[in-house]
C-alpha positions in Angstrom: 47.3 19.7 -57.4 44.4 20.9 -59.5 46.5 20.2 -62.7 46.9 16.6 -61.6 43.2 16.4 -60.8 42.2 17.6 -64.2 44.8 15.2 -65.8 43.2 12.2 -64.0 39.7 13.3 -64.8 40.6 13.6 -68.4 42.0 10.1 -68.5 38.9 8.7 -66.8 36.7 10.6 -69.4 38.8 9.2 -72.2 38.1 5.7 -70.8 34.4 6.3 -70.5 34.2 7.6 -74.1 36.0 4.4 -75.3 33.3 2.1 -73.6 30.3 4.3 -74.5 31.3 4.3 -78.1 31.7 0.4 -78.1 28.3 0.0 -76.6 26.7 2.8 -78.7 28.1 1.0 -81.9 26.8 -2.4 -80.9 23.3 -1.0 -80.0 23.1 1.0 -83.1 23.8 -2.2 -85.1 21.0 -3.9 -83.2 18.5 -1.2 -83.7 15.2 -0.5 -82.0 12.9 -3.5 -82.0 9.7 -4.6 -80.3 11.5 -7.7 -79.0 15.1 -8.3 -78.1 17.2 -11.4 -77.8 18.7 -11.9 -74.4 22.2 -10.8 -75.7 20.7 -7.8 -77.4 18.9 -6.7 -74.3 22.2 -7.1 -72.3 24.0 -4.8 -74.7 21.3 -2.2 -74.3 21.3 -2.6 -70.6 25.2 -2.1 -70.6 24.7 1.0 -72.9 22.1 2.5 -70.4 24.6 2.0 -67.5 27.5 3.6 -69.4 25.3 6.4 -70.5 24.2 7.0 -67.0 27.8 7.0 -65.6 28.9 9.2 -68.5 26.2 11.9 -67.7 27.1 11.8 -64.0 30.8 11.9 -64.6 30.5 14.9 -66.9 28.2 16.9 -64.7 29.0 16.0 -61.2 32.8 15.6 -61.6 34.4 16.9 -64.9 32.4 20.2 -65.2 33.2 21.0 -61.6 36.9 20.1 -62.1 37.1 22.5 -64.9 35.4 25.3 -62.8 37.9 24.7 -60.1 40.7 24.8 -62.6 39.4 28.1 -64.0 38.8 29.6 -60.6 35.0 29.6 -60.9 32.9 29.7 -57.8 31.8 26.1 -56.8 28.1 26.8 -56.9 25.1 24.8 -57.5 24.7 22.2 -60.2 22.8 24.7 -62.2 25.8 27.0 -62.1 28.1 24.3 -63.2 26.1 23.4 -66.1 25.6 27.0 -67.1 29.5 27.5 -66.9 30.1 24.4 -69.1 27.5 25.8 -71.5 29.2 29.2 -71.7 32.5 27.2 -72.5 30.8 25.8 -75.5 31.0 22.1 -74.2 27.4 21.6 -75.4 24.9 23.7 -77.4 21.5 23.5 -75.6 21.0 23.6 -71.7 17.6 22.2 -72.1 18.8 19.2 -74.2 21.3 18.5 -71.4 18.5 18.6 -68.8 16.6 16.1 -70.9 19.8 13.9 -71.1 19.9 13.9 -67.3 16.2 13.1 -67.1 16.8 10.0 -69.4 19.6 9.1 -66.9 17.2 9.4 -64.0 14.7 7.2 -65.8 17.3 4.5 -66.4 18.5 4.5 -62.8 15.0 4.4 -61.2 13.5 1.8 -63.7 13.4 -1.4 -61.8 11.3 -3.4 -64.2 13.3 -4.7 -67.2 10.3 -4.5 -69.5 9.9 -0.9 -68.9 13.7 -0.2 -69.5 13.0 -1.1 -73.2 10.9 2.0 -73.5 13.9 4.2 -73.1 16.3 2.4 -75.5 15.5 4.7 -78.4 16.1 7.9 -76.3 19.3 6.3 -74.8 20.5 5.8 -78.5 19.5 9.3 -79.5 21.1 11.0 -76.5 24.3 8.7 -76.3 25.3 10.1 -79.6 25.0 13.6 -78.2 26.9 12.6 -75.1 29.7 11.3 -77.3 29.9 14.8 -78.8 29.9 16.5 -75.4 32.6 14.2 -74.1 34.7 14.9 -77.3 34.1 18.7 -76.9 35.2 18.4 -73.2 38.3 16.5 -74.0 39.2 19.0 -76.7 38.5 21.9 -74.3 40.8 20.6 -71.6 43.5 19.9 -74.1 43.3 23.5 -75.6 42.5 25.5 -72.4 43.6 23.7 -69.3 46.6 21.5 -70.2 48.3 21.2 -73.6 50.2 18.1 -72.2 47.2 16.3 -70.8 48.1 13.0 -72.5 
C-alpha cells in the first residue's frame, strides 16, 4: 500500500515539476520589471500559484510519505522537514523556511499590486524549489522504488 502511495506521489511531483518549470522559464524570460503587461502579470501569477502548490506538496505530502515509507515517526511539520534535510533533499533548513514564508505571503496577498513585490523572490526560490523537487525524485528512485516510473 505504501509503495503504491509513494509511486502516486512521485507521479504527482513529476507533473508539478513539469508545470513549475514551464512557468519559471516564461517568467525568467519576462524578467523583473516595474510594470507588467496583463499577459506578463498573468504568467507571474500562475508561477506564484504553482510555486505555492509545489512547496505545500513537498512539505505536507511527499516528505511525510517518504517518512512513512522509511518507518519514521509521523511527527510535527518540523520533524518532517528535519528528516528531509537529513536525507539531503535540500541544503539549508532556514532557506526552506524562507521558501515557505514566501508561499504564505503569496497565499495571503489579496491585492494584486502587492503581489508584484514578491515576483523577484518567487523567481529566486522557484529555482531552488526545482532543485529540491529533482533531488526528491532522485531520492525516491534510488532509496524507495527503483521501478517508480
